[in-house]
C-alpha positions in Angstrom: 10.6 10.5 10.9 11.2 10.5 7.2 8.7 10.8 4.4 9.2 8.0 1.7 7.2 6.6 -1.2 5.8 3.1 -1.9 3.6 1.4 -4.6 0.2 0.3 -3.4 -2.6 -1.3 -5.2 -5.8 -3.4 -4.7 -5.6 -7.2 -5.1 -8.0 -8.2 -7.8 -9.1 -11.5 -6.1 -10.5 -9.8 -2.9 -10.1 -6.0 -3.2 -7.6 -5.8 -0.3 -5.0 -3.1 -0.2 -1.5 -4.5 -0.9 2.0 -3.1 -1.1 4.8 -3.9 -3.5 7.7 -5.5 -1.8 11.4 -5.5 -3.0 11.1 -8.9 -4.4 8.1 -7.8 -6.5 5.5 -9.6 -4.6 2.4 -8.0 -3.1 1.9 -8.0 0.6 -0.9 -7.0 2.9 1.7 -5.8 5.5 2.7 -2.1 5.0 6.1 -2.8 6.6 7.0 -5.2 3.8 6.7 -2.4 1.1 9.7 -1.4 -0.8 10.3 2.3 -0.2 12.1 5.1 -2.1 13.1 8.6 -1.0 11.2 10.2 -3.8 8.3 9.4 -6.3 10.6 9.2 -9.2 12.5 6.3 -7.5 9.3 4.3 -7.7 8.6 4.8 -11.3 10.2 1.4 -12.4 8.2 -0.4 -9.6 5.0 1.4 -10.6 5.3 0.5 -14.3 6.0 -3.2 -13.4 2.9 -3.2 -11.1 0.7 -1.7 -13.8 1.6 -4.7 -15.9 0.2 -7.1 -13.2 -3.4 -6.4 -13.9 -4.5 -10.0 -13.4 -3.3 -9.9 -9.7 -3.8 -6.2 -8.8 -5.7 -3.1 -10.0 -5.0 0.6 -10.1 -1.4 0.7 -8.6 -0.1 4.0 -7.6 2.6 5.7 -5.6 1.7 6.9 -2.1 3.7 8.7 0.6 4.3 7.0 4.0 6.2 8.0 7.1 9.2 5.9 8.0 10.5 5.7 11.5 12.1 3.1 13.8 8.6 1.6 14.4 8.1 1.0 10.7 6.0 2.5 7.9 2.8 4.5 8.5 0.3 6.1 6.1 0.4 9.9 5.9 -3.3 10.3 5.0 -6.6 9.4 6.4 -7.6 7.6 3.2 -4.4 5.4 3.3 -4.9 4.8 7.0 -8.4 3.5 6.3 -7.1 1.3 3.4 -4.2 -0.2 5.5 -6.5 -1.0 8.4 -8.8 -2.9 6.1 -12.5 -3.7 6.0 -12.7 -5.2 9.6 -11.6 -1.8 11.0 -14.3 -0.1 9.1 -17.0 -2.6 10.1 -16.0 -2.2 13.8 -15.8 1.5 13.7 -19.2 2.0 12.0 -21.1 -1.0 13.4 -21.4 -2.9 10.0 -21.5 -6.7 10.0 -19.1 -8.6 7.7 
């Protein structure tokens, strides 16, 4: 397993967590994210994402684990964001 860094944000239209892909599109799929071995390697992508305020809000660099199975969040906060609102609703019994 290797620790790498990606750019994430929330989509303005619906608030969902999205990840910046290599082709500079935003995807809901974590495995689509363009990764770099260090935070500095994501600086150009982060600056570009910050300029896309019509599409996304509050982009930032986050760390993930990279393995043969794909990318996985390293923190509980990012795991919850990646799982989405349906997971939260099911886990805590809320209706959506």
